[in-house]
C-alpha positions as CSV (number, residue, x, y, z in Angstrom):
1,M,-83.5,14.6,22.3
2,S,-80.2,14.5,24.2
3,E,-80.1,10.7,24.0
4,R,-80.3,10.9,20.2
5,V,-77.4,13.3,20.1
6,N,-75.3,11.0,22.2
7,E,-76.1,8.0,20.0
8,K,-74.9,9.9,16.9
9,K,-71.6,10.8,18.6
10,K,-70.8,7.1,19.3
11,P,-68.9,5.4,16.4
12,A,-70.1,2.1,15.2
13,P,-68.2,-1.0,16.5
14,A,-67.3,-2.0,13.0
15,D,-65.9,1.4,12.2
16,N,-63.9,1.5,15.4
17,A,-62.3,-1.9,14.7
18,A,-61.5,-0.8,11.1
19,A,-59.9,2.4,12.4
20,N,-57.9,0.6,15.1
21,P,-56.1,-2.5,13.8
22,V,-54.9,-3.4,17.3
23,A,-58.4,-3.4,18.7
24,K,-59.5,-5.5,15.7
25,A,-56.7,-8.0,16.4
26,K,-57.7,-8.3,20.1
27,A,-61.3,-8.8,19.1
28,E,-60.3,-11.6,16.7
29,A,-57.7,-13.2,19.1
30,A,-58.8,-16.4,20.8
31,M,-57.2,-17.3,24.1
32,P,-55.8,-20.8,24.2
33,A,-57.6,-23.2,26.4
34,L,-55.6,-24.2,29.6
35,G,-56.9,-27.7,29.6
36,V,-56.5,-30.3,32.4
37,K,-52.8,-30.8,31.8
38,G,-52.1,-27.1,31.8
39,M,-54.1,-26.7,35.0
40,L,-52.2,-29.5,36.7
41,R,-48.9,-27.9,35.6
42,W,-50.0,-24.5,36.9
43,A,-51.1,-26.0,40.3
44,W,-47.8,-27.9,40.6
45,T,-45.9,-24.7,40.0
46,Q,-47.9,-22.8,42.6
47,L,-47.5,-25.6,45.2
48,T,-43.7,-26.0,44.7
49,S,-43.0,-22.2,45.0
50,M,-41.1,-21.0,48.0
51,R,-43.9,-18.5,48.8
52,T,-46.4,-21.4,49.1
53,A,-44.0,-23.4,51.3
54,L,-43.6,-20.5,53.7
55,F,-47.4,-20.0,53.8
56,L,-48.0,-23.6,54.6
57,L,-45.3,-23.5,57.3
58,L,-47.1,-20.6,58.9
59,L,-50.5,-22.3,58.4
60,L,-49.1,-25.4,60.2
61,A,-48.1,-23.3,63.2
62,V,-51.6,-21.7,63.3
63,A,-53.3,-25.1,62.9
64,A,-51.5,-26.4,66.0
65,V,-52.9,-23.7,68.2
66,P,-56.2,-25.5,68.9
67,G,-54.2,-28.4,70.3
68,S,-53.2,-26.2,73.3
69,L,-56.6,-24.6,73.6
70,F,-58.8,-27.7,73.8
71,P,-58.2,-31.0,75.7
72,Q,-56.9,-33.7,73.4
73,R,-58.4,-37.2,73.3
74,P,-55.1,-39.1,72.9
75,A,-53.8,-37.5,76.1
76,N,-56.8,-37.9,78.3
77,P,-60.1,-39.2,76.9
78,S,-62.0,-38.7,80.2
79,I,-61.2,-35.0,80.2
80,V,-62.5,-34.7,76.7
81,T,-65.7,-36.5,77.6
82,Q,-66.2,-34.2,80.6
83,Y,-65.5,-31.1,78.5
84,I,-68.2,-32.1,76.0
85,A,-70.7,-32.7,78.8
86,D,-69.8,-29.3,80.4
87,H,-70.3,-27.5,77.1
88,P,-73.3,-29.2,75.4
89,D,-74.0,-26.2,73.1
90,Y,-70.7,-26.4,71.1
91,G,-68.8,-29.4,72.5
92,K,-70.1,-31.8,69.9
93,I,-69.5,-29.3,67.1
94,L,-65.8,-29.0,68.1
95,D,-65.7,-32.8,68.1
96,S,-67.1,-33.0,64.6
97,L,-64.3,-30.6,63.5
98,Q,-61.7,-32.9,65.1
99,L,-60.5,-30.2,67.5
100,Y,-60.0,-32.8,70.2
101,D,-57.7,-34.8,67.9
102,V,-55.9,-31.9,66.3
103,Y,-52.6,-33.6,65.4
104,S,-54.3,-36.7,63.8
105,S,-57.1,-34.8,62.1
106,A,-57.6,-34.9,58.4
107,W,-57.1,-31.1,57.9
108,F,-53.9,-31.0,60.0
109,S,-52.5,-34.0,58.1
110,A,-53.4,-32.4,54.8
111,I,-51.4,-29.3,55.7
112,Y,-48.5,-31.4,56.8
113,I,-48.4,-33.5,53.6
114,L,-48.8,-30.4,51.4
115,L,-45.9,-28.8,53.2
116,F,-43.8,-31.9,52.6
117,I,-44.6,-31.9,48.9
118,S,-44.0,-28.2,48.6
119,L,-40.6,-28.4,50.2
120,I,-39.5,-31.4,48.2
121,G,-40.8,-29.8,45.0
122,C,-38.7,-26.7,45.9
123,V,-35.5,-28.4,46.9
124,V,-35.1,-31.2,44.2
125,P,-35.2,-28.9,41.1
126,R,-32.9,-26.4,42.8
127,A,-30.5,-29.1,43.7
128,I,-30.4,-30.4,40.1
129,A,-29.9,-26.9,38.8
130,H,-27.1,-26.2,41.3
131,Y,-25.4,-29.5,40.4
132,K,-25.4,-28.5,36.8
133,A,-24.1,-25.1,37.6
134,M,-21.2,-26.6,39.6
135,R,-20.3,-28.8,36.7
136,S,-20.4,-26.1,34.1
137,Q,-17.6,-23.7,33.2
138,P,-17.6,-20.1,34.5
139,P,-19.3,-17.6,32.1
140,R,-17.4,-16.2,29.2
141,T,-15.2,-13.1,29.7
142,P,-17.2,-9.9,29.2
143,A,-16.1,-7.7,26.3
144,R,-15.9,-4.6,28.6
145,L,-14.7,-5.5,32.1
146,S,-14.8,-1.8,33.0
147,R,-18.6,-2.0,33.3
148,L,-18.4,-4.4,36.3
149,P,-19.0,-3.1,39.8
150,E,-15.3,-3.7,40.8
151,Y,-12.7,-3.0,38.1
152,G,-8.9,-2.5,38.1
153,T,-5.8,-2.5,35.9
154,L,-2.2,-3.4,36.4
155,V,0.9,-2.8,34.2
156,I,3.8,-5.3,34.2
157,P,7.0,-3.6,33.0
158,A,8.7,-4.9,29.9
159,D,11.9,-5.7,31.7
160,A,10.0,-8.1,34.0
161,G,9.9,-10.6,31.2
162,I,6.3,-11.8,31.9
163,P,4.3,-12.3,28.7
164,A,0.6,-12.2,28.7
165,S,0.2,-16.0,28.7
166,D,2.4,-16.3,31.8
167,A,0.6,-13.5,33.5
168,I,-2.8,-15.2,33.0
169,A,-1.3,-18.5,34.3
170,D,-0.1,-16.7,37.4
171,A,-3.5,-15.1,38.0
172,A,-5.2,-18.5,37.6
173,A,-2.8,-20.0,40.2
174,K,-3.5,-17.2,42.7
175,L,-7.3,-17.5,42.3
176,K,-7.2,-21.2,42.7
177,K,-5.5,-20.8,46.0
178,R,-8.3,-18.5,47.1
179,G,-10.8,-21.2,46.4
180,Y,-12.0,-20.1,42.9
181,R,-12.9,-22.5,40.2
182,V,-10.8,-21.2,37.2
183,D,-11.2,-21.6,33.5
184,V,-8.4,-20.1,31.3
185,R,-9.4,-19.0,27.8
186,D,-7.3,-18.1,24.8
187,D,-9.8,-15.8,23.1
188,D,-7.8,-14.7,20.1
189,G,-4.2,-15.8,20.9
190,E,-3.0,-12.4,21.9
191,R,-5.4,-11.5,24.6
192,P,-5.8,-14.5,26.9
193,S,-8.3,-14.3,29.7
194,L,-9.8,-16.4,32.5
195,G,-13.1,-16.7,34.3
196,A,-13.2,-17.7,38.0
197,E,-16.1,-18.5,40.2
198,R,-16.5,-19.2,43.9
199,G,-19.2,-19.2,46.6
200,F,-21.1,-22.4,45.5
201,L,-21.4,-23.2,49.3
202,K,-24.0,-20.4,49.5
203,E,-26.5,-22.3,47.5
204,V,-25.4,-25.6,49.1
205,G,-26.1,-24.1,52.5
206,N,-29.5,-23.0,51.3
207,L,-30.3,-26.5,50.0
208,V,-29.0,-28.0,53.2
209,F,-31.3,-25.7,55.2
210,H,-34.4,-26.6,53.3
211,T,-33.5,-30.3,53.2
212,S,-32.9,-30.3,56.9
213,L,-36.3,-28.6,57.4
214,I,-37.9,-31.5,55.7
215,G,-35.8,-33.9,57.9
216,V,-37.1,-32.0,61.0
217,L,-40.7,-32.4,59.9
218,V,-40.2,-36.1,59.1
219,S,-38.5,-36.7,62.5
220,V,-41.3,-34.8,64.4
221,A,-43.9,-36.8,62.5
222,A,-42.2,-40.1,63.3
223,G,-42.1,-39.1,67.0
224,G,-45.8,-38.3,67.0
225,L,-46.7,-41.4,65.2
226,F,-44.6,-44.1,66.9
227,G,-43.5,-42.4,70.2
228,Y,-45.1,-42.6,73.6
229,S,-44.8,-41.2,77.1
230,G,-45.9,-42.1,80.5
231,Q,-45.5,-41.5,84.3
232,R,-45.0,-43.8,87.2
233,I,-44.5,-43.4,90.9
234,L,-41.9,-45.7,92.5
235,V,-41.7,-46.3,96.2
236,E,-38.4,-47.6,97.6
237,G,-38.4,-51.4,96.9
238,D,-41.0,-51.2,94.0
239,T,-40.2,-52.4,90.5
240,F,-41.5,-51.0,87.3
241,V,-41.8,-53.3,84.3
242,N,-42.3,-51.6,80.9
243,T,-45.8,-52.8,80.1
244,L,-49.1,-50.9,79.6
245,V,-50.4,-52.0,83.1
246,G,-47.2,-50.8,84.7
247,Y,-47.9,-47.1,84.0
248,D,-49.9,-44.8,86.2
249,Q,-50.5,-42.6,83.1
250,F,-49.8,-43.4,79.5
251,T,-50.0,-41.2,76.4
252,P,-49.4,-43.2,73.1
253,G,-48.6,-41.9,69.7
254,T,-51.1,-42.1,66.8
255,N,-49.7,-45.4,65.4
256,F,-48.4,-46.8,68.7
257,Q,-48.6,-50.6,69.1
258,S,-48.1,-52.3,72.4
259,S,-45.5,-54.6,70.8
260,Q,-43.2,-51.6,70.7
261,L,-42.7,-51.8,74.5
262,Q,-39.5,-53.5,75.4
263,P,-40.0,-55.4,78.7
264,Y,-37.2,-53.8,80.7
265,S,-37.5,-53.3,84.4
266,I,-36.3,-50.7,86.9
267,Q,-36.3,-51.1,90.7
268,L,-35.9,-48.2,93.1
269,D,-33.4,-49.4,95.8
270,K,-32.9,-46.1,97.7
271,F,-33.6,-42.5,97.3
272,Q,-31.5,-39.9,99.0
273,I,-32.0,-36.1,99.4
274,T,-29.5,-33.6,100.6
275,F,-30.9,-30.6,102.3
276,D,-29.3,-27.2,102.8
277,R,-28.2,-26.8,106.4
278,E,-26.0,-23.7,106.1
279,S,-27.6,-20.9,104.2
280,K,-29.9,-18.7,106.2
281,G,-32.4,-17.9,103.4
282,K,-32.4,-21.4,102.0
283,F,-32.2,-23.5,105.1
284,G,-34.0,-26.8,104.7
285,Q,-34.4,-26.6,100.9
286,P,-33.3,-29.7,98.9
287,I,-30.1,-29.2,96.9
288,D,-29.4,-32.6,95.6
289,F,-31.4,-35.7,94.6
290,K,-30.0,-39.2,93.9
291,A,-31.9,-42.4,93.2
292,D,-30.1,-45.7,93.3
293,V,-31.8,-48.1,90.9
294,T,-31.4,-51.6,89.6
295,T,-32.2,-52.1,85.9
296,R,-32.6,-55.0,83.5
297,E,-32.7,-54.5,79.7
298,T,-34.7,-57.8,79.3
299,P,-36.1,-60.3,81.9
300,D,-33.1,-62.6,81.3
301,A,-30.5,-59.8,81.2
302,P,-28.1,-59.4,84.2
303,A,-29.0,-56.7,86.7
304,E,-27.2,-53.4,86.5
305,K,-26.8,-50.8,89.2
306,Q,-27.4,-47.2,88.0
307,V,-27.9,-43.8,89.5
308,L,-30.9,-41.6,88.4
309,K,-30.5,-37.9,89.0
310,V,-32.2,-34.7,87.9
311,N,-31.3,-33.8,84.3
312,D,-29.4,-37.1,84.1
313,P,-31.8,-39.7,82.8
314,V,-31.4,-43.4,82.6
315,S,-31.8,-44.9,79.0
316,L,-33.4,-48.3,78.7
317,G,-35.0,-50.0,75.7
318,G,-34.9,-46.9,73.6
319,T,-36.7,-44.8,76.3
320,S,-35.4,-42.1,78.6
321,I,-36.4,-42.2,82.2
322,Y,-36.3,-38.8,84.0
323,L,-36.5,-38.0,87.7
324,T,-39.3,-35.5,88.1
325,G,-40.6,-35.6,91.7
326,N,-40.3,-37.1,95.1
327,G,-41.9,-37.3,98.5
328,Y,-42.7,-39.5,101.5
329,A,-44.9,-42.6,101.6
330,P,-46.2,-43.6,105.1
331,V,-46.5,-47.4,105.5
332,V,-49.9,-48.3,107.1
333,T,-51.8,-51.5,107.9
334,I,-55.6,-51.3,108.0
335,R,-57.8,-54.1,109.5
336,D,-61.5,-54.2,109.0
337,G,-64.2,-54.9,111.6
338,A,-63.6,-58.7,111.3
339,G,-59.9,-58.2,112.1
340,N,-58.7,-59.1,108.5
341,V,-56.0,-57.1,106.8
342,A,-57.9,-55.0,104.3
343,M,-54.9,-52.9,103.1
344,Q,-51.2,-52.9,103.9
345,G,-48.3,-51.0,102.3
346,P,-47.0,-47.6,101.5
347,V,-49.3,-44.7,100.7
348,V,-48.0,-41.9,98.5
349,A,-48.3,-38.5,100.2
350,K,-48.8,-35.6,97.8
351,L,-46.6,-32.5,98.6
352,Q,-48.7,-29.5,99.6
353,G,-46.4,-27.0,101.3
354,D,-43.0,-26.2,102.8
355,N,-40.9,-28.8,104.6
356,Y,-42.6,-31.6,102.8
357,Y,-46.0,-30.9,104.3
358,S,-48.1,-33.5,102.4
359,S,-51.7,-34.6,102.0
360,V,-52.6,-38.3,102.4
361,V,-55.7,-40.1,101.0
362,I,-56.3,-43.8,101.7
363,K,-59.1,-45.8,100.1
364,V,-59.9,-49.3,101.5
365,P,-62.6,-50.8,99.2
366,D,-61.9,-54.4,100.6
367,A,-62.9,-53.5,104.2
368,K,-65.9,-55.4,105.7
369,P,-68.7,-54.8,106.5
370,D,-68.2,-51.2,105.2
371,Q,-65.6,-49.6,102.9
372,L,-63.3,-47.3,104.7
373,G,-61.7,-44.0,103.6
374,F,-59.0,-41.8,105.3
375,A,-57.9,-38.2,104.5
376,G,-55.4,-36.1,106.3
377,F,-51.8,-35.0,106.3
378,F,-48.3,-36.3,106.8
379,L,-45.7,-34.2,108.7
380,P,-42.0,-35.3,108.5
381,T,-41.2,-33.2,111.6
382,A,-44.4,-32.4,113.5
383,F,-44.9,-29.3,115.6
384,V,-48.0,-28.1,117.3
385,T,-48.9,-24.4,117.8
386,E,-50.7,-23.1,120.9
387,E,-53.9,-23.2,119.0
388,G,-53.4,-26.9,118.4
389,V,-52.6,-26.6,114.7
390,S,-49.9,-29.1,113.5
391,F,-47.3,-28.1,110.9
392,S,-44.0,-29.4,109.6
393,G,-40.9,-27.7,110.9
394,D,-38.3,-29.6,108.9
395,P,-38.2,-31.8,105.7
396,E,-36.2,-34.5,107.4
397,L,-37.8,-37.4,109.3
398,I,-37.2,-36.1,112.8
399,N,-40.7,-36.4,114.3
400,P,-43.0,-38.0,111.7
401,Q,-46.7,-37.8,112.3
402,L,-49.8,-38.9,110.5
403,T,-53.0,-37.0,111.1
404,L,-56.2,-38.4,109.6
405,N,-60.0,-38.2,109.5
406,S,-61.8,-41.5,108.8
407,Y,-65.0,-42.3,106.9
408,F,-67.1,-45.3,106.0
409,G,-69.6,-46.0,103.2
410,D,-69.6,-46.6,99.5
411,L,-66.4,-45.2,97.9
412,G,-67.9,-45.4,94.4
413,L,-65.1,-47.6,93.1
414,N,-67.4,-50.5,92.2
415,A,-69.1,-48.4,89.5
416,G,-65.9,-48.5,87.4
417,A,-65.7,-44.7,87.0
418,P,-62.0,-43.5,87.2
419,Q,-61.1,-41.5,90.3
420,N,-58.2,-39.4,91.4
421,V,-56.1,-41.4,93.9
422,F,-55.1,-38.2,95.7
423,E,-58.8,-37.0,96.3
424,L,-61.5,-38.5,98.5
425,D,-65.2,-37.5,97.8
426,V,-66.7,-37.5,101.3
427,K,-70.2,-36.3,100.2
428,K,-71.7,-39.8,100.3
429,L,-69.5,-41.1,103.2
430,T,-70.2,-41.1,106.9
431,P,-67.5,-39.6,109.1
432,L,-66.0,-41.7,111.9
433,N,-63.1,-39.5,113.1
434,A,-62.8,-35.7,112.8
435,R,-61.8,-32.8,115.1
436,N,-65.5,-31.7,115.4
437,L,-66.7,-35.2,116.5
438,D,-66.6,-36.7,119.9
439,A,-64.1,-39.4,118.7
440,G,-61.7,-36.6,117.6
441,G,-59.1,-37.0,114.8
442,I,-56.5,-39.7,114.4
443,T,-52.9,-38.8,115.2
444,L,-50.3,-41.5,114.7
445,A,-46.6,-41.8,115.3
446,P,-44.5,-44.6,113.8
447,G,-45.3,-47.9,115.5
448,S,-48.6,-46.8,116.9
449,T,-52.1,-48.2,116.3
450,Y,-55.5,-46.6,116.5
451,T,-58.8,-48.4,116.9
452,L,-61.7,-47.0,114.8
453,P,-65.1,-46.2,116.4
454,D,-68.1,-48.5,116.2
455,G,-65.9,-51.5,115.7
456,K,-64.9,-50.5,112.1
457,G,-61.3,-51.8,112.5
458,T,-57.9,-50.4,113.2
459,I,-55.2,-48.5,111.5
460,S,-51.4,-48.8,112.2
461,F,-48.6,-46.5,111.2
462,D,-45.7,-48.9,110.5
463,G,-43.0,-46.6,109.1
464,V,-42.0,-44.2,106.3
465,K,-40.5,-44.8,102.9
466,R,-39.5,-42.4,100.1
467,Y,-40.9,-42.3,96.6
468,I,-39.9,-40.8,93.3
469,G,-41.9,-39.7,90.3
470,V,-40.5,-40.6,86.9
471,D,-41.3,-39.5,83.3
472,I,-40.7,-42.1,80.6
473,H,-40.3,-40.9,77.0
474,H,-39.8,-42.8,73.8
475,N,-39.4,-40.7,70.7
476,P,-37.8,-42.5,67.8
477,G,-37.3,-39.2,65.9
478,Q,-35.8,-37.1,68.7
479,L,-32.1,-37.7,67.8
480,Y,-32.8,-37.2,64.1
481,A,-34.7,-34.0,64.8
482,L,-31.7,-32.6,66.7
483,I,-29.3,-33.6,63.9
484,F,-31.4,-32.0,61.2
485,A,-32.0,-28.9,63.4
486,L,-28.2,-28.4,63.8
487,L,-27.7,-29.0,60.0
488,A,-30.5,-26.4,59.3
489,V,-28.7,-23.8,61.5
490,A,-25.3,-24.6,59.8
491,G,-26.9,-24.4,56.3
492,L,-28.6,-21.1,57.2
493,V,-25.4,-19.5,58.6
494,T,-23.4,-20.7,55.5
495,S,-26.0,-19.2,53.1
496,L,-25.9,-15.9,55.0
497,Y,-22.1,-15.5,55.2
498,V,-20.8,-17.1,52.0
499,N,-21.1,-14.9,48.9
500,R,-21.3,-16.0,45.3
501,R,-18.6,-14.1,43.3
502,R,-17.1,-14.2,39.8
503,V,-13.8,-12.8,38.6
504,W,-12.5,-12.2,35.1
505,V,-8.9,-11.3,34.2
506,R,-7.7,-10.4,30.7
507,T,-4.1,-9.7,29.7
508,G,-2.5,-8.2,26.6
509,T,0.9,-7.0,25.3
510,H,1.6,-3.3,24.6
511,P,3.8,-2.5,21.6
512,D,6.5,-1.2,23.9
513,G,6.7,-4.7,25.6
514,R,4.7,-4.0,28.7
515,T,2.0,-6.6,29.7
516,M,-1.4,-4.9,30.4
517,V,-3.7,-6.6,32.9
518,E,-7.3,-5.8,33.7
519,Y,-9.7,-7.5,36.1
520,G,-13.3,-7.2,37.1
521,L,-15.5,-8.7,39.9
522,L,-19.2,-9.3,40.0
523,A,-21.3,-10.6,42.9
524,R,-24.6,-12.4,42.8
525,G,-26.9,-10.3,45.0
526,E,-25.6,-7.8,47.5
527,D,-22.0,-8.3,48.6
528,H,-20.6,-5.5,50.8
529,R,-17.3,-7.3,50.9
530,L,-16.8,-7.3,47.1
531,A,-14.5,-4.2,47.2
532,A,-12.3,-5.8,49.9
533,E,-12.1,-8.9,47.7
534,A,-11.0,-6.8,44.8
535,E,-8.3,-5.2,46.9
536,T,-7.1,-8.6,48.1
537,I,-6.8,-10.0,44.5
538,R,-5.0,-6.8,43.4
539,G,-2.6,-7.2,46.3
540,L,-1.9,-10.9,45.4
541,L,-1.2,-10.1,41.8
542,T,1.0,-7.1,42.7
543,E,3.0,-9.3,45.0
544,E,3.2,-12.1,42.5
545,W,4.7,-9.9,39.8
546,G,6.8,-7.8,42.1
547,L,5.1,-4.5,41.3
548,D,5.2,-1.4,43.4
549,S,2.5,1.2,43.7
550,R,4.0,3.4,40.9
551,T,4.4,0.7,38.2
552,A,1.2,-1.1,39.1
553,S,-0.9,2.0,38.5
554,Q,0.6,2.9,35.1
555,T,-1.4,2.3,32.0
556,A,-0.7,2.3,28.3
557,P,0.0,5.7,26.6
558,S,-3.1,7.2,25.2
559,G,-1.4,8.0,21.8
560,P,1.7,7.4,19.7
561,E,3.3,10.6,20.8
562,D,2.8,10.1,24.6
563,N,5.4,7.8,26.1
564,G,4.8,8.9,29.7
565,P,2.5,7.4,32.3
566,A,-1.1,7.8,31.6
567,E,-4.0,8.2,34.0
568,S,-4.0,5.9,36.9
569,A,-5.9,2.6,36.7
570,T,-9.6,2.9,37.3
571,K,-11.0,0.7,40.0
572,G,-14.6,0.6,41.1
573,A,-15.6,3.6,39.0
574,S,-19.1,4.0,37.6
575,P,-19.7,3.0,33.9
576,E,-20.2,6.6,32.9
577,S,-16.8,7.7,34.3
578,R,-14.7,4.8,33.0
579,P,-12.6,4.9,29.8
580,E,-13.0,2.4,27.0
581,D,-11.9,-1.1,27.7
582,F,-8.3,-1.1,28.8
583,I,-6.9,-3.8,26.6
584,Q,-9.0,-2.7,23.7
585,S,-7.6,0.8,24.0
586,T,-4.0,-0.5,24.0
587,A,-4.8,-2.5,20.9
588,G,-6.1,0.6,19.2
589,S,-2.9,2.4,20.2
590,S,-0.7,-0.3,18.6
591,E,-2.7,-0.1,15.4
592,S,-2.1,3.7,15.3
593,K,1.7,3.1,15.6
594,K,1.6,0.6,12.7
595,D,-0.3,3.2,10.6
596,Q,2.4,5.8,11.2
């Protein structure tokens, strides 16, 4: 029963539409179809908005995070392979998502390209609009200047002999000297005015900032695509030639080609270290490094002597060579059981502790009948404790000593698997010398030779050389990225500190001969210095016309009977408290006198 009552209370749809014409119009209205062209226009508008550009910039930063969380295949493929083997449950899934090649992945490239398009779509229309604004004249003079945020009036006495046209010309000259673009108007012949505008550098700085941001992105992309980096250890007397086989480690860019390598060469002649010998707390610490090198830009170019120091790289073939490390390289000669030289030359010792205490690993795969391996330490200045433990007491070569254990067996190099040259896997090797064996360990001084047990050969300690580690970087976009970054900062500072302002000045002649002047200022956006600018302009005009504070603040009489000074000029008052337009009120006063 209640449902029937409710149904009776509801009006019929037709009756409702007839009673409400608006509802009837909405019901009959048909929304226009957006269509493919309209959809594309809407998508382009959304993509080229500044909000989208900022979102894409943030998204690009977030998308780069996996590149630091997971190993990257371009940097070290073997580590990626090992990572996938160690994490079989999700390793291949990450690989399918291109998380091991983040910076060359399809999704990272898509974000990068969309950011380019968005920024270009933002900058180009704004640049065109700003160019048109700079070419156009300032806006027309408002009818009521008293409604502007900053407003003021001046009165030029009749005996000054400055008519309204000359007053407007003087005001135009002063504003031009302050950097305003001025347009003088003769509105009705009796009340000339001018419009002035300045602060176009604000938008120019904004455009420079966004354009420079595009330049930075392009430069970074160029460096990632065509740049490369590598490392190399150079022992005194060694020469590095810029070829792929010359690097100890090499990281190419995405589009790197071996033809980009210019075949320059650099030879380490001598490396010198200066140690602190005066400070108590820093005694023995290195304080200066200097590498004397010989370089050639091309194989046929003349040799050039240069000095490589920390934070002072050598530039060759478009690359920068940095000094990043150093140490000692003991020179050894190893003969196998047949008496043949199986290995001879310097061995790089890896720094492990204070006073250049270094670890040494020597692998001799050419030894016969068994491959040999050595592992131990190099001490520049050897001291032995009461317990028989050796340590280095000074970083200089005062009492160098080489302490080793020896092994024989299969080093695993014939399998072709990469190995760390600073590590020796002794699990599958048989020890020859060690402190816990009857033969004991090997202790060598420069010029000494030790005969290995079981006729496995001999090892001689011939001397010590120094080595350096260098980082080699080639980034074709590095300089441009720096230039665009500086331009972006300059543009941002300009856009923050330059204000867009407009000034209007109108003059008129009072019936008693005085010249009445009013001016108003308007800023685009917030400008806390607009009041100070109004005071400056007022001071310039007052000084130009030789007005004092009393005459400058006088206004026209409010009526035909009042010949005395009226209320002082309003400046910066709110629209509710201001009188009617100053020049218009003087015109009304003159009409009243004519009527009388």
